[in-house]
N, C-alpha and C positions, 0 to 999 in steps of 0.2 A: 161293296163298291170296289171297282178295279183300281189299284194304286196308280198314281200319276206317273211314276217311273216306267211302268209297263205300257203306257199309252204311246202309240206311234208318234213320230216327230211331227207329221203333218197335222195331227190333231192336238199335239201338246201345246202349241202356241195359242190355240183358242181358249185354253184354260185361263189365260191372263185376263180375258175379258168377261169371265164368268162373274155373276153377282156375288158380292161378299156375304159372309154370314152376318146376321144381325148382331152377333156377339163379338165379331172381329172388328177392331178399330180401322178407320179409313186409311191412316198413314201406313199401318202394318200390312194391310191388304195390297196397297199400291206397291210397297217395297217387295212383297212376296211375288206379285205378278211380274214386276220388271225383272226380278232375278230369274224367274222361269224363262222369260223370253230370251235373255242374254245367255243363259247357260245351256239352252237346248241346241244340240248340233244340227237339228233338222229344221230350224226356223227359216222360213222363206225370206228372200231379200226385201220383198215389198212390205213385209211386216215391220222390218227394222228401218224402213225409210223414214226420213224426217217428217213426212206428212202423216205417217202412221203414229210416230212417237208424239207428235204434237197433239194427237187426240187423247193422249193419256191425261186424265185430270190432275192438276197440280194443286198445291196448297195455296193459302192466301198470299198475295203479293206483299213484299216488304214496303213499308211506307216511304215515300220519296222524301229526301231532305228538303226542308223548307227553303225556298228561294229568298235571298236577302232583299229586303224592301229597298226600292230606289230612294236615293237621297233627295230630299226636297228642301231647298234653301228657304230661309225666311224671306217673306215678301214685304214685311214692314219691320222697322227697327223700333224697339220700345223707347218712348220718350222719358228720359231720366230727368232728374231735377238738376239741370245744368245752369251755369251762370249765363246771364243774358247780355253781358257787355265786357269789353276789354278797353274801354275808353278811359285812358289815364290822364293825369294832369298835364303832361307835356304834349298830349294830343290836342287838348283845347288851346294851349299856348301856341302850338304850331299852326292851328287853323286860323287863329287871330292874326299871327304874323303873315301868313299867306295872303289874307285879305288886305293887309296894309301894303304888300309888295305888288299886288296885281296892277296897280297904275303904272309901274315902271317895267313890267314884264311884257314881252312881245309874243311869247310862245309858251304853251303848256305841253309837257310830255307826261302823260298819265300811264303808269305801269299797272298791268293786271296779270294775274297768274293764269297761264294757259290751261292748267288743270281745273281751275275753278273760275272760268271766265265771267260767270254771272255772280257768284258769291263774293268775288274779290272786287266788285264794283261798289263804290261808296256813294250813296245818294247825296252826301254832303257836298261833294265836288260839283254836282250838277248845278247847285245854287251858287256856290262860292265862285266858280270860274265861268259863269254864264257870260257869253259874248266874246270870250277869248279864243283865239285860234289854238287848236289842240291836235296833238298826235297821240293816238292810242297805241301802246306797245304791249303785246302779249309775250311775256317772258317765259322761260323754262318750257319751250315747245318740245324739246326732246324728251320730256317726262310725261307728256300727254298723248292723246290719240295721234297716231302717225299717218292716218289716211288723209288724202287731199280733200275729201268731202267735208271733214270737220272745219278745215280752214275756209272753204268756200261758204259754209253756213255762217261762220262767225263774220266773215267779210260782208255777207249780205245784211247783217244787222246794222252796219254803219253806212252802207251806200245810200245815196250818192254823195252825202255831205262829207264823209271822212273815209280815209284809206288806212286801215290798221296795218301794223307791221308786226311780224312774228319773228322772235329771236330764239335761236338755239344757243346753249352755253358753249362759248368758244368758237362760234361760227363767224369767220371774218366776213363772208359775203353778206350775212344778215346785218352786221354792224355797218358795213359800207353802204348798204341800202338806206339805213337810217341816217347816216352821215350825209348822204347825197340829198335826202329830203330836208335836213336841217340847213344845208348850204343853199338850197334853192330858196327856202323861206328867208334866209338871211340876206341873200342878194336882192330879193323882192323889196325888203324893207330898206336896204342900202343906208343904214344908219352909221354915221361917222364914229360914234362912241361904241359901236358893236351891238349885236342882237343879244338880248337877255332872255334866258329861258328858266323855267321852273320845273323840276321833276317831283311828282307827287304820286301817292298811291297808298294802298293798305300796307300794314306792317309786313316786312319780310317778303316782299314780292320781287325784290331784286333791283331797287332804285340805286343804291350806292354802287352795286356791282356794275350796273349799266353805265353810271357816270365814269367809273374807273376805266371801263373798256372803251367808251367813246373817246375819252381823253388820250388813252394809250394809242389807239389806232390812228386817230386824227393827227396827233403830233408826230407819230412815227413816220407817216407819209410826208408830212411837211418837212421833217428833218432830211429825208432823202431828196426832196426837191431843193431844199436849201443847199445841200452838198453839191448838187449839180450846177448851182449858180455861183460856185466859187470862181474867183478870178483866176486867170492862168498863172499869175505870179504866186498866189497862195497854193495852187495845186502843185506847181513845180517845187515849191519850198517843202510842202508836206511829203512829196515823193522823195525828195533829197534826204529828209530826216529819216525816213523808213529805210532807204538804201544804206545810209551810213550806219544805222543801228543794227540791221540784220544782214547786211552785205549780200543783197540779192539784186537782180536786175528787174527794174520796173518797166513794164511796157508803156509806150506812149499812147495817149488817147483819153477820152473823157473818163470821169470818175466812175460811172456806172459799169464800164468795161473792167476797170480795176477791181471793183467790188465782186465781180463775177469770176475773177481770175483764180485758178486752182493751184498755181505754183507761185511761191512756196506754200507750205502748209497753212491752212486757214487761220489758226490762232494768231500767227504773227501779223498777218495783214489786217485781220478784223480788229484786234486790240489797238493797233496803231492808228487805223483810220477812225475808230470811235473816239480815241483820245484827241486826235486832231480836230474832228468835227465838233466835239464838245467845247474845245477852247475857242474856236471861231464863233460858235453859237453863243457862248457865254459873253463875248464882247458885244455881239449883236443885241443880246437881251439887255445888257447894261445900257446901251444907247437907247433902246426902246423904253426901258424903265425910266431913264432920265427924261426922255421926251414926254412920256405919259405923266410923270410927276409935275413937270413944268406946265402941262396943259390941264392939270387937275382931273386926270382920268384914272380909272382903275389900273393898277400896275399888273402886267401879265405875270403869271406864275411860271415856275421853272418847267422845262420840257421833259418828256419821257420819265415821268415819275410812276413807279409801280402802282401806288395807291394814294389818292388824295382824299378819299372818303373811307372811313372805317366800315368793315363788313363783318358779318358773323352769321352763324347758323340760327341764332335765336332772334326774335324781334326785339326792338328797343335799343339797338346799338347806336343808331343816330337819334339823339334826343333834342336837338335844336337845329334851327335853320343855319346853314353854313354861309360863309362869305362867298363872294363871286369867284368862280373857278373857270379859267379859260379852257375851252375844249377845241377851239379852232382859231387860227390866226388869219387865214385867207379863205373866206371872209371871217372877220372877227366875231366871235360868239362866246358868251359867258353863260354859266348855269348856276342856279342855286340848288343845293341838296337839302331835302326836307325830311323830317321824321315821318314814319308811317302813321296814318290817322285811321283809327277804327270807328265803327258805327256806334253812336251813343247808346242805342238800345236795340238789341237783336232778339226779337220775340220768337224766331223760328229755331228750334233746337237742331234741326238737320243742317241748317246753314252754319251754326256754331260748330258742329262736329266736322263738317267739311273743312272749315278754316283751321280748326285745330289739327286735323290730319295733314293739311298742306303746310303747316308751320306758320300761319299768320297770327296765331295766338301762342303765348308763352306756354311751354310745356309744364304741366302741373296744374294749370288753372282748371282745365277739364281733367278728371281722373284718367290716368294713362290706360288703365284696364278698360275703361269705357271707350276710349278712342280706339284701342286695339280691337274691341268687340265690333265697333262700327267698321273698321278695316276688314275684319273677317266677314262681316255681313256683305260688304261691297265686293269682296273677292268671290264669295259664293254665288252672287248674282251673275257673275260673268260666265258661269257654266263650267264645263269640263276644262276649259282653258285656265280658269282661275283655280280650280281644285288641283290641277297639275302643278301649279306654281309652288304649292306648299307640300306636295306629296313626299318630298325628301325628309321632312320633319314629322309630318302627320300622314300616315299611309291612307287613311280613310277620310273623306270629307265630313266635316262636323259643323254644327251650329253652336256648340258649347265653347265659349272663349277660354274658360279655365282649363278644359282638357287640351285645347289647342296650345295654350301657352305653356302648360306643364310638359307636353311632349317636346316642344321646341326648346324649353329650358334644359331638359335632359340631354338633348343633342348638342347644344352650344355651351353647356356647362354654367348656366346661370343659377347658382345656389347661394342664397343669402345667409348671413350670420344670424344666429338666434337672438331674439330680443331678450332684454334683461327680465321683463315680467313673465316671459314664457320659459325661462331657464329651468325652473323647478319641475314643471310638467314635462319638458323635453328630456330632462335628465332621467326621470323615472321611466319614460318611454325608451330611452337609450339603454338603461340597465335591463329592461325586459327584453329588448332586442338582442343584447349580448347573451342572456340566458337561453333565448330561443336558438341562437346560433350554436351554442355549446351542445344543446340537445340534438340539434340537427346533425352535428358532426359525429355524434355517437351512432346515429342511425344511417350513416353513409354506407352504401353497398355499391361497389363498382361506380363510384363517382356520382351516385344519384341517391336521392332520399325522398321519403314521402312526408309531406307536410301534415299539419293538423286537419286540413280539409280533405285529405286523401288523394290529392292531386300529385302526380309525379312531376318533379321539377329537377332541373339540372343545376349543379353548383355554379356553373359558368353562365347561368342565365342573366339577362339584362336586369331582371328584377333584383337578383341577389347583389349584383354590382351596384345597382342604384341604392340598395339598403346601406351599403358601405358609405356611399357618398352622402346619403341623407344623415347618417350617424355623424359624419365628420363635419359637414357644412351646414346642416339644417335643411329646411324645406326649400322648394323652388322659389326663386325671387321673381314673382309674377310682374312686378312693376318694371324691373330691369329688362325682363324679356319683352314686355309690351313696348318699352322704349326702343329696343332693338328692332322689333317688327315695324314700328312707325318710321324709324330712320331708314329702314330698308325700302319702304314705299317711297320716301322722299328722294331716294337715290335711284329709283327705278328698278329695285330688285324684285318686286312682285309684278313687274310688267309696266308698260307705259300706257296709261289710260286716264281719262278725265273723270272727275267726280260729279260735275254738273251734267244735266241732260242738255245736249246741244242739238236743237232742232230749229227749223225756220220759224221766225217770229218769236223766238224764245226771249229776246231782249225786251220786246214790248210787253209780253206777259209778266216778265220779272219786274218791270217798272210798275205795273198795276199791283202786283203782289207786294212790292216793297213801299207802297205809298204810305208815308208817315214814318218811315224808319229813320229819317234824319233827326228825329226828335229824341230827347232824353226820356227816361221813364216818367219823370215828374210832368214834363210837357205832354206826354201821351195821356196821362191820367186827367190832366186839366182839359185837354181837347175832348176826351170822351165825356166828361161831365158837362162841358158846354154843349156838345151835340145832343145829349140826353135832355138838357133843359130846353133847347130849341124845339125838339120833337114834342115835348110835353106841353109847351106853351100854347099851341093852337087848340089842343084838346081841352084845356082848362077854360079858354075863352069861349 
């Protein structure tokens, strides 16, 4: 046979496509044929074209990397063994006191949380205040859904009998809207002794905060109006005192122009005018108090007080019904502050979890990790918008609350002290960790080492730093991290969204769903026994 090297170039390229010997492996034949094609100087261009090269058989394709499975959030939350009530002793006492006061009260202001507009409704109030005029106020609107559609749906629940009012924290316009409604009702009653109101609602929905803000804004506006009604002699005397004290020129004109005056610096004029106004108002209040005492009427309280009702982040700060507190002088209006009253028996665990997350139940009654698990469940149901809210701490969405809390704890530094009963076990683990670190340092090569599992790790890795923290502080404090996550939701850190499903006709459905919730557990059991006896009686006869 003629050698391949002596074959002319135009025939040499055809040898690449010759069938291989049965003893020659496939991969070696392909390699030999491709070498011949590329090394031959007489190879035509059309043979080296991509179309020609693509006809050369290749080996098996490498397997593609498996695509990550899409994240699927949980559609149902597991029902844990949760407490079914937060109805305390002072709740029962407050409910009895409210029923005694109803005969002397002209208006009811019921507060509900905008994040849980259905769950924060107490069926006990429907029976206790039946027949009384009522204003429903939805507080903490800045922490719920911000679209106008939600407000319109909630407003449709109460029309045409009632007009609810929505309040944002610190919004002056919202409080003025509520004050105007109260003033209208007070002028309709036109009672010489003043209109008396009652503020009630579930625990920690913002009743005392609402009372403080109403009093502050109402009396602040009345103070400005009273200052404008000063007599000319009093105004001239006040200006003369300021001029003598600060040696400045005071422009002539009404007091509102003086309050807007920019020269001299504001602290001089503001302090002086406030002091003068307080002196004059003090004399006026003394006369009003003497007249009220002589007529055997409630004595008006002092104006412009920062807080007349105690407030706090936890429920149960107000534990008894307060005395009459004035919130308006023209027209005259008083208000009673009451403790939050919970439902005696709450059979629905989802409602209990919603109220615990919103802060209507004392922290710790429901396990904090369980409440944080429910928070993670609701965040994941919001889709990519919800997953993005915690991507800073947990890069991938997850349904495991323990993994979620551990990753957050490492980022924010929530490491708990070791418990006494676990000290012996943790000490042995710490000694083993020290020995492992010594062994790893001996194996260091160019700032890297190979662990027992054969994986290459860096000394500056987060896992190595975490081992140091775990050795020093112990394991992650999941309860403290859960409390941090819950408080973050209450402050709007995970976004502003509501927990209840807000749809048209939702209030009517909720009333049917909550039928019988105003009863205690004992009353519910007795009612069920009575209904069973009534059903069984006809069949026996």
